[in-house]
Every structure is written in structure tokens, then in C-alpha cells.
LOVEX-69895 format. One record per residue (C-alpha): residue in one letter; x, y, z. Coordinates in nm, 3 decimals. Layout:
REM residues N
<site lokol="A" u="X" v="Y" w="Z"/>
...
***
This chain:
REM residues 288
<site lokol="X" u="7.721" v="-9.286" w="-1.608"/>
<site lokol="X" u="7.976" v="-9.062" w="-1.453"/>
<site lokol="X" u="8.250" v="-8.857" w="-1.582"/>
<site lokol="X" u="8.411" v="-8.889" w="-1.956"/>
<site lokol="X" u="8.430" v="-9.159" w="-2.193"/>
<site lokol="X" u="8.578" v="-9.226" w="-2.526"/>
<site lokol="X" u="8.342" v="-9.439" w="-2.790"/>
<site lokol="X" u="8.514" v="-9.573" w="-3.066"/>
<site lokol="X" u="8.268" v="-9.561" w="-3.317"/>
<site lokol="X" u="8.280" v="-9.527" w="-3.700"/>
<site lokol="X" u="7.858" v="-9.461" w="-3.730"/>
<site lokol="X" u="7.677" v="-9.272" w="-3.554"/>
<site lokol="X" u="7.403" v="-9.509" w="-3.538"/>
<site lokol="X" u="7.688" v="-9.751" w="-3.349"/>
<site lokol="X" u="7.641" v="-9.491" w="-3.077"/>
<site lokol="X" u="7.301" v="-9.483" w="-2.985"/>
<site lokol="X" u="7.266" v="-9.847" w="-3.064"/>
<site lokol="X" u="7.535" v="-9.886" w="-2.769"/>
<site lokol="X" u="7.418" v="-9.649" w="-2.543"/>
<site lokol="X" u="7.004" v="-9.697" w="-2.577"/>
<site lokol="X" u="6.955" v="-9.870" w="-2.237"/>
<site lokol="X" u="7.169" v="-9.588" w="-2.066"/>
<site lokol="X" u="6.964" v="-9.278" w="-2.210"/>
<site lokol="X" u="6.638" v="-9.491" w="-2.151"/>
<site lokol="X" u="6.732" v="-9.531" w="-1.769"/>
<site lokol="X" u="6.883" v="-9.185" w="-1.699"/>
<site lokol="X" u="6.691" v="-8.990" w="-1.467"/>
<site lokol="X" u="6.771" v="-8.650" w="-1.582"/>
<site lokol="X" u="6.790" v="-8.502" w="-1.931"/>
<site lokol="X" u="6.997" v="-8.632" w="-2.220"/>
<site lokol="X" u="7.154" v="-8.409" w="-2.470"/>
<site lokol="X" u="7.303" v="-8.553" w="-2.775"/>
<site lokol="X" u="7.438" v="-8.366" w="-3.003"/>
<site lokol="X" u="7.501" v="-8.551" w="-3.345"/>
<site lokol="X" u="7.562" v="-8.518" w="-3.720"/>
<site lokol="X" u="7.197" v="-8.675" w="-3.782"/>
<site lokol="X" u="6.932" v="-8.448" w="-3.852"/>
<site lokol="X" u="6.640" v="-8.520" w="-3.613"/>
<site lokol="X" u="6.423" v="-8.714" w="-3.845"/>
<site lokol="X" u="6.694" v="-8.952" w="-3.924"/>
<site lokol="X" u="6.812" v="-8.955" w="-3.518"/>
<site lokol="X" u="6.460" v="-9.025" w="-3.387"/>
<site lokol="X" u="6.484" v="-9.380" w="-3.571"/>
<site lokol="X" u="6.746" v="-9.460" w="-3.263"/>
<site lokol="X" u="6.636" v="-9.191" w="-2.960"/>
<site lokol="X" u="6.258" v="-9.196" w="-2.882"/>
<site lokol="X" u="6.144" v="-8.823" w="-2.871"/>
<site lokol="X" u="6.110" v="-8.792" w="-2.495"/>
<site lokol="X" u="6.420" v="-8.970" w="-2.384"/>
<site lokol="X" u="6.654" v="-8.694" w="-2.498"/>
<site lokol="X" u="6.724" v="-8.370" w="-2.639"/>
<site lokol="X" u="6.871" v="-8.349" w="-2.956"/>
<site lokol="X" u="7.065" v="-8.091" w="-3.134"/>
<site lokol="X" u="7.203" v="-8.147" w="-3.511"/>
<site lokol="X" u="7.554" v="-8.067" w="-3.521"/>
<site lokol="X" u="7.557" v="-7.858" w="-3.861"/>
<site lokol="X" u="7.594" v="-7.537" w="-4.027"/>
<site lokol="X" u="7.197" v="-7.527" w="-4.167"/>
<site lokol="X" u="6.961" v="-7.285" w="-4.019"/>
<site lokol="X" u="6.756" v="-7.482" w="-3.780"/>
<site lokol="X" u="6.647" v="-7.430" w="-3.450"/>
<site lokol="X" u="6.826" v="-7.740" w="-3.336"/>
<site lokol="X" u="7.087" v="-7.701" w="-3.554"/>
<site lokol="X" u="7.431" v="-7.659" w="-3.358"/>
<site lokol="X" u="7.757" v="-7.500" w="-3.555"/>
<site lokol="X" u="8.038" v="-7.743" w="-3.529"/>
<site lokol="X" u="8.255" v="-7.560" w="-3.400"/>
<site lokol="X" u="8.446" v="-7.619" w="-3.057"/>
<site lokol="X" u="8.375" v="-7.299" w="-2.881"/>
<site lokol="X" u="8.011" v="-7.294" w="-3.021"/>
<site lokol="X" u="7.971" v="-7.631" w="-2.900"/>
<site lokol="X" u="8.096" v="-7.584" w="-2.543"/>
<site lokol="X" u="7.896" v="-7.257" w="-2.506"/>
<site lokol="X" u="7.574" v="-7.455" w="-2.656"/>
<site lokol="X" u="7.663" v="-7.741" w="-2.392"/>
<site lokol="X" u="7.713" v="-7.482" w="-2.123"/>
<site lokol="X" u="7.370" v="-7.315" w="-2.163"/>
<site lokol="X" u="7.188" v="-7.612" w="-2.173"/>
<site lokol="X" u="7.350" v="-7.797" w="-1.853"/>
<site lokol="X" u="7.233" v="-7.522" w="-1.618"/>
<site lokol="X" u="6.940" v="-7.749" w="-1.504"/>
<site lokol="X" u="6.988" v="-8.138" w="-1.376"/>
<site lokol="X" u="7.162" v="-8.327" w="-1.664"/>
<site lokol="X" u="7.243" v="-8.717" w="-1.685"/>
<site lokol="X" u="7.441" v="-8.734" w="-1.969"/>
<site lokol="X" u="7.583" v="-8.523" w="-2.272"/>
<site lokol="X" u="7.670" v="-8.717" w="-2.593"/>
<site lokol="X" u="7.923" v="-8.514" w="-2.858"/>
<site lokol="X" u="7.944" v="-8.748" w="-3.165"/>
<site lokol="X" u="8.177" v="-8.669" w="-3.438"/>
<site lokol="X" u="8.502" v="-8.535" w="-3.242"/>
<site lokol="X" u="8.684" v="-8.616" w="-3.567"/>
<site lokol="X" u="8.477" v="-8.416" w="-3.767"/>
<site lokol="X" u="8.531" v="-8.114" w="-3.484"/>
<site lokol="X" u="8.906" v="-8.154" w="-3.541"/>
<site lokol="X" u="8.947" v="-8.166" w="-3.907"/>
<site lokol="X" u="8.686" v="-7.852" w="-3.889"/>
<site lokol="X" u="8.921" v="-7.641" w="-3.669"/>
<site lokol="X" u="9.233" v="-7.820" w="-3.531"/>
<site lokol="X" u="9.311" v="-8.059" w="-3.216"/>
<site lokol="X" u="9.432" v="-7.799" w="-2.988"/>
<site lokol="X" u="9.095" v="-7.627" w="-2.999"/>
<site lokol="X" u="8.924" v="-7.969" w="-2.947"/>
<site lokol="X" u="9.125" v="-8.056" w="-2.663"/>
<site lokol="X" u="9.083" v="-7.757" w="-2.515"/>
<site lokol="X" u="8.703" v="-7.746" w="-2.523"/>
<site lokol="X" u="8.760" v="-8.120" w="-2.427"/>
<site lokol="X" u="8.928" v="-7.993" w="-2.104"/>
<site lokol="X" u="8.659" v="-7.739" w="-2.049"/>
<site lokol="X" u="8.367" v="-7.998" w="-2.114"/>
<site lokol="X" u="8.538" v="-8.220" w="-1.824"/>
<site lokol="X" u="8.537" v="-7.921" w="-1.592"/>
<site lokol="X" u="8.192" v="-7.844" w="-1.620"/>
<site lokol="X" u="8.113" v="-8.243" w="-1.635"/>
<site lokol="X" u="8.244" v="-8.271" w="-1.285"/>
<site lokol="X" u="8.111" v="-7.915" w="-1.164"/>
<site lokol="X" u="7.769" v="-7.975" w="-1.267"/>
<site lokol="X" u="7.729" v="-8.374" w="-1.201"/>
<site lokol="X" u="7.697" v="-8.500" w="-1.540"/>
<site lokol="X" u="7.821" v="-8.756" w="-1.786"/>
<site lokol="X" u="7.992" v="-8.711" w="-2.110"/>
<site lokol="X" u="8.016" v="-8.956" w="-2.412"/>
<site lokol="X" u="8.246" v="-8.830" w="-2.646"/>
<site lokol="X" u="8.228" v="-9.047" w="-3.010"/>
<site lokol="X" u="8.433" v="-9.064" w="-3.289"/>
<site lokol="X" u="8.644" v="-9.288" w="-3.558"/>
<site lokol="X" u="8.968" v="-9.365" w="-3.416"/>
<site lokol="X" u="9.087" v="-9.402" w="-3.784"/>
<site lokol="X" u="8.995" v="-9.076" w="-3.867"/>
<site lokol="X" u="9.229" v="-8.980" w="-3.585"/>
<site lokol="X" u="9.567" v="-8.929" w="-3.552"/>
<site lokol="X" u="9.760" v="-9.147" w="-3.295"/>
<site lokol="X" u="9.847" v="-8.899" w="-3.050"/>
<site lokol="X" u="9.559" v="-8.720" w="-3.065"/>
<site lokol="X" u="9.349" v="-8.997" w="-3.005"/>
<site lokol="X" u="9.553" v="-9.137" w="-2.722"/>
<site lokol="X" u="9.550" v="-8.765" w="-2.557"/>
<site lokol="X" u="9.176" v="-8.776" w="-2.583"/>
<site lokol="X" u="9.148" v="-9.137" w="-2.422"/>
<site lokol="X" u="9.405" v="-9.040" w="-2.163"/>
<site lokol="X" u="9.132" v="-8.761" w="-2.079"/>
<site lokol="X" u="8.832" v="-9.035" w="-2.118"/>
<site lokol="X" u="8.876" v="-9.364" w="-2.049"/>
<site lokol="X" u="8.770" v="-9.539" w="-2.407"/>
<site lokol="X" u="8.464" v="-9.787" w="-2.409"/>
<site lokol="X" u="8.387" v="-10.036" w="-2.598"/>
<site lokol="X" u="8.162" v="-9.946" w="-2.887"/>
<site lokol="X" u="8.000" v="-10.299" w="-2.943"/>
<site lokol="X" u="7.638" v="-10.338" w="-2.769"/>
<site lokol="X" u="7.608" v="-10.660" w="-2.595"/>
<site lokol="X" u="7.461" v="-10.949" w="-2.769"/>
<site lokol="X" u="7.099" v="-10.919" w="-2.824"/>
<site lokol="X" u="6.868" v="-11.192" w="-2.951"/>
<site lokol="X" u="6.480" v="-11.076" w="-3.007"/>
<site lokol="X" u="6.249" v="-11.265" w="-2.934"/>
<site lokol="X" u="5.858" v="-11.258" w="-2.998"/>
<site lokol="X" u="5.615" v="-11.194" w="-2.651"/>
<site lokol="X" u="5.259" v="-11.121" w="-2.630"/>
<site lokol="X" u="5.117" v="-10.938" w="-2.366"/>
<site lokol="X" u="4.715" v="-11.033" w="-2.270"/>
<site lokol="X" u="4.519" v="-10.699" w="-2.440"/>
<site lokol="X" u="4.219" v="-10.768" w="-2.164"/>
<site lokol="X" u="4.501" v="-10.678" w="-1.935"/>
<site lokol="X" u="4.485" v="-10.342" w="-2.015"/>
<site lokol="X" u="4.834" v="-10.359" w="-2.063"/>
<site lokol="X" u="5.040" v="-10.230" w="-2.424"/>
<site lokol="X" u="5.123" v="-10.445" w="-2.662"/>
<site lokol="X" u="5.515" v="-10.567" w="-2.545"/>
<site lokol="X" u="5.751" v="-10.438" w="-2.851"/>
<site lokol="X" u="6.069" v="-10.604" w="-2.720"/>
<site lokol="X" u="6.155" v="-10.925" w="-2.513"/>
<site lokol="X" u="6.587" v="-10.985" w="-2.531"/>
<site lokol="X" u="6.815" v="-11.235" w="-2.391"/>
<site lokol="X" u="7.195" v="-11.184" w="-2.388"/>
<site lokol="X" u="7.250" v="-11.537" w="-2.321"/>
<site lokol="X" u="7.150" v="-11.684" w="-2.595"/>
<site lokol="X" u="7.398" v="-11.784" w="-2.876"/>
<site lokol="X" u="7.465" v="-11.511" w="-3.055"/>
<site lokol="X" u="7.461" v="-11.685" w="-3.387"/>
<site lokol="X" u="7.095" v="-11.736" w="-3.349"/>
<site lokol="X" u="6.858" v="-11.553" w="-3.622"/>
<site lokol="X" u="6.817" v="-11.198" w="-3.520"/>
<site lokol="X" u="6.550" v="-11.148" w="-3.747"/>
<site lokol="X" u="6.190" v="-11.254" w="-3.570"/>
<site lokol="X" u="5.828" v="-11.132" w="-3.578"/>
<site lokol="X" u="5.707" v="-10.884" w="-3.301"/>
<site lokol="X" u="5.365" v="-10.831" w="-3.172"/>
<site lokol="X" u="5.151" v="-10.666" w="-3.394"/>
<site lokol="X" u="5.053" v="-10.321" w="-3.250"/>
<site lokol="X" u="4.673" v="-10.249" w="-3.273"/>
<site lokol="X" u="4.501" v="-9.909" w="-3.324"/>
<site lokol="X" u="4.406" v="-9.876" w="-2.966"/>
<site lokol="X" u="4.718" v="-9.740" w="-2.738"/>
<site lokol="X" u="4.916" v="-9.679" w="-3.071"/>
<site lokol="X" u="5.128" v="-9.339" w="-2.992"/>
<site lokol="X" u="5.452" v="-9.210" w="-3.138"/>
<site lokol="X" u="5.655" v="-9.356" w="-2.863"/>
<site lokol="X" u="5.510" v="-9.681" w="-2.897"/>
<site lokol="X" u="5.579" v="-9.652" w="-3.250"/>
<site lokol="X" u="5.972" v="-9.489" w="-3.203"/>
<site lokol="X" u="6.016" v="-9.846" w="-2.997"/>
<site lokol="X" u="5.869" v="-10.044" w="-3.269"/>
<site lokol="X" u="6.115" v="-9.867" w="-3.495"/>
<site lokol="X" u="6.452" v="-9.887" w="-3.286"/>
<site lokol="X" u="6.350" v="-10.284" w="-3.309"/>
<site lokol="X" u="6.330" v="-10.307" w="-3.695"/>
<site lokol="X" u="6.593" v="-10.088" w="-3.686"/>
<site lokol="X" u="6.840" v="-10.305" w="-3.498"/>
<site lokol="X" u="6.743" v="-10.592" w="-3.719"/>
<site lokol="X" u="6.891" v="-10.413" w="-3.980"/>
<site lokol="X" u="6.558" v="-10.251" w="-4.197"/>
<site lokol="X" u="6.565" v="-9.948" w="-4.371"/>
<site lokol="X" u="6.277" v="-9.768" w="-4.163"/>
<site lokol="X" u="6.277" v="-9.446" w="-4.448"/>
<site lokol="X" u="5.893" v="-9.540" w="-4.570"/>
<site lokol="X" u="5.765" v="-9.470" w="-4.141"/>
<site lokol="X" u="5.924" v="-9.152" w="-4.170"/>
<site lokol="X" u="5.590" v="-8.967" w="-4.264"/>
<site lokol="X" u="5.440" v="-9.140" w="-3.999"/>
<site lokol="X" u="5.688" v="-9.011" w="-3.725"/>
<site lokol="X" u="5.596" v="-8.606" w="-3.875"/>
<site lokol="X" u="5.211" v="-8.666" w="-3.893"/>
<site lokol="X" u="5.016" v="-8.586" w="-3.563"/>
<site lokol="X" u="4.709" v="-8.741" w="-3.706"/>
<site lokol="X" u="4.748" v="-9.108" w="-3.520"/>
<site lokol="X" u="4.523" v="-9.279" w="-3.752"/>
<site lokol="X" u="4.716" v="-9.203" w="-4.037"/>
<site lokol="X" u="5.028" v="-9.279" w="-3.835"/>
<site lokol="X" u="4.909" v="-9.633" w="-3.799"/>
<site lokol="X" u="4.820" v="-9.688" w="-4.094"/>
<site lokol="X" u="5.147" v="-9.654" w="-4.177"/>
<site lokol="X" u="5.338" v="-9.857" w="-3.923"/>
<site lokol="X" u="5.087" v="-10.125" w="-4.059"/>
<site lokol="X" u="5.157" v="-10.111" w="-4.445"/>
<site lokol="X" u="5.514" v="-10.129" w="-4.312"/>
<site lokol="X" u="5.453" v="-10.425" w="-4.072"/>
<site lokol="X" u="5.307" v="-10.635" w="-4.362"/>
<site lokol="X" u="5.631" v="-10.576" w="-4.568"/>
<site lokol="X" u="5.876" v="-10.704" w="-4.316"/>
<site lokol="X" u="5.657" v="-10.969" w="-4.189"/>
<site lokol="X" u="5.674" v="-11.073" w="-4.553"/>
<site lokol="X" u="6.049" v="-10.966" w="-4.583"/>
<site lokol="X" u="6.126" v="-11.196" w="-4.308"/>
<site lokol="X" u="5.910" v="-11.513" w="-4.417"/>
<site lokol="X" u="6.108" v="-11.464" w="-4.729"/>
<site lokol="X" u="6.471" v="-11.409" w="-4.594"/>
<site lokol="X" u="6.418" v="-11.754" w="-4.383"/>
<site lokol="X" u="6.285" v="-11.887" w="-4.721"/>
<site lokol="X" u="6.603" v="-11.813" w="-4.868"/>
<site lokol="X" u="6.827" v="-11.938" w="-4.590"/>
<site lokol="X" u="6.665" v="-12.248" w="-4.571"/>
<site lokol="X" u="6.738" v="-12.303" w="-4.963"/>
<site lokol="X" u="7.033" v="-12.112" w="-4.946"/>
<site lokol="X" u="7.203" v="-12.386" w="-5.148"/>
<site lokol="X" u="6.959" v="-12.356" w="-5.443"/>
<site lokol="X" u="7.063" v="-11.961" w="-5.493"/>
<site lokol="X" u="7.378" v="-11.810" w="-5.630"/>
<site lokol="X" u="7.603" v="-11.570" w="-5.381"/>
<site lokol="X" u="7.504" v="-11.263" w="-5.589"/>
<site lokol="X" u="7.133" v="-11.371" w="-5.620"/>
<site lokol="X" u="7.146" v="-11.424" w="-5.174"/>
<site lokol="X" u="7.309" v="-11.060" w="-5.180"/>
<site lokol="X" u="7.020" v="-10.924" w="-5.434"/>
<site lokol="X" u="6.723" v="-11.052" w="-5.235"/>
<site lokol="X" u="6.863" v="-10.928" w="-4.915"/>
<site lokol="X" u="6.927" v="-10.614" w="-4.995"/>
<site lokol="X" u="6.562" v="-10.597" w="-5.159"/>
<site lokol="X" u="6.434" v="-10.723" w="-4.844"/>
<site lokol="X" u="6.614" v="-10.517" w="-4.577"/>
<site lokol="X" u="6.527" v="-10.192" w="-4.780"/>
<site lokol="X" u="6.167" v="-10.344" w="-4.816"/>
<site lokol="X" u="6.217" v="-10.266" w="-5.184"/>
<site lokol="X" u="5.944" v="-10.423" w="-5.345"/>
<site lokol="X" u="5.904" v="-10.694" w="-5.139"/>
<site lokol="X" u="5.579" v="-10.826" w="-5.231"/>
<site lokol="X" u="5.733" v="-10.875" w="-5.594"/>
<site lokol="X" u="6.087" v="-10.991" w="-5.470"/>
<site lokol="X" u="5.902" v="-11.231" w="-5.288"/>
<site lokol="X" u="5.705" v="-11.388" w="-5.571"/>
<site lokol="X" u="6.033" v="-11.346" w="-5.772"/>
<site lokol="X" u="6.213" v="-11.591" w="-5.492"/>
<site lokol="X" u="5.945" v="-11.822" w="-5.501"/>
<site lokol="X" u="5.938" v="-11.867" w="-5.869"/>
<site lokol="X" u="6.327" v="-11.908" w="-5.889"/>
<site lokol="X" u="6.323" v="-12.155" w="-5.630"/>
<site lokol="X" u="6.055" v="-12.367" w="-5.755"/>
<site lokol="X" u="6.257" v="-12.399" w="-6.118"/>
<site lokol="X" u="6.548" v="-12.542" w="-5.957"/>
***
């Protein structure tokens, strides 16, 4: 990716789902300046794929004060070595924190810096939160890119363990019908070969399906691989149950009210008492 682009996105999650492949295939360093703290950002970006910075006033080694001049100085200092891409989120937030003129000046300087050093820039912000004139001026400087990721249909694939290969964690086919069910059972990740990188990729897959993965955060925080795998296995079991229950609910949707479907869907996607919720769903369906 070369030059500056503008990404119209109301949520940070949209930005990194859209840029997942670009970040993954970058030859040099990618710097992501996000409104999400690192623990949340790691749900979308593998730790070894990018340098992550938190736009925040918190006193933290990875925090960058969300002011135009400070952000530009930080980018300037950290792109001296070879850099492929800089992702800068929350343009609307920077405008609210300062003013439109200061942000446009910073973006012009960033454009000049990117051309001089040969890296790409993605500016992400919510167009509905910005004045139309400012949005138009920003898009004239950095042409607009669609925030919608390609239609992805997840499929279960297997890799023979005896071949010495790691279990495959994802296959996709963007030519399939967009309306196919995106919830699928993924290949189990055994203890052998389990790493933080493998866990991060699996979390990305589950996050794309829509699951709340707060329960996996302790696994990301620990350096004890055995403990991390045990936490992963517990969450995996819940997700397997949740997918089975959601498929059952879809199959018998006519037997449930809209409110019941919404409530069960929330509980399963949030991984909130999945076993109990599954039993309640079975009991409810058996009485109708």
C-alpha cells in the first residue's frame, strides 16, 4: 500500500478487519495508532505484526497523547527505520481535541513525511462525526477507501499432524454466497505447537464470527504456555457449544419469539453461561 488513504469507519474493529491482510503481508514495520488499549487491540492484530500505540492521556510506555503535534512528532521519530504503513485512527477525535486547521496541517505534514520516507498511511475516522467540508478536504488529501472487508466465509480445514505442520486455523473463500453461515467449528489447537501467535490468530477468527473473547485475555497476558492453553481449551469448549446451540436455534427459529432469539443469541455470542443457556434452549424447544 502506497500513499495516503482515508477509511470511513465508526469503530476501531472495522479498521483492523479491513486492513488484516495488508498488515499481515507488510514487508517492513507497521505502526498502529489506536484508540483501543493494547489488550483490546491484540484481539485484531497479532503481536508480531505491528507496533501498537495507544492514543491516550494515560501514563503508559505505549501511550501517545492525542494531540496533532504530539502524534506527528511520534510518527516522525518512529518511522526513521524502514516502515511499510502507518495506521492513524480517530481523526474525528483529534479534531475534537484540537481544531480542524491543526489536524489538516498535521495531515499535510504527514503526507510529505510519508512521501519522503516511502511508507503508506491509512487515516481512519467516522465521516458522520466530522463536518462535511473537513471530510472533503481530508479525502482530497487522502483518497477514500471502502471500510467494508471482502465477504469472507469461514470453513473448517484440517492439516495432518503427522506431517509436522501446525493445525490450520483458517481458510476462506470470498466467492461463496455471503449469506452462508459464518459460524463454523474450527480445528482444535493441541497443546503441542501452541504459541501466543497461534492463539492470536485463533482469536481473530472467533472475533470475526462475533464472539466476545474477554475470557481469553488472561491467556494473552500469561507467559505460562500450559496455563494459556488450558484457558484457551475452556473457551473453545464454550464456543463449540455456542455454535451448536445457535445452529439449533436457527433450525427451530419458528418456535421462538423474537425476544427469545435475541436473548439467547446475546448469551451465546457473549459466552455468558453457555452450558446453562444451551440447556434452557433445549428445554424450551422440547415444550413447544
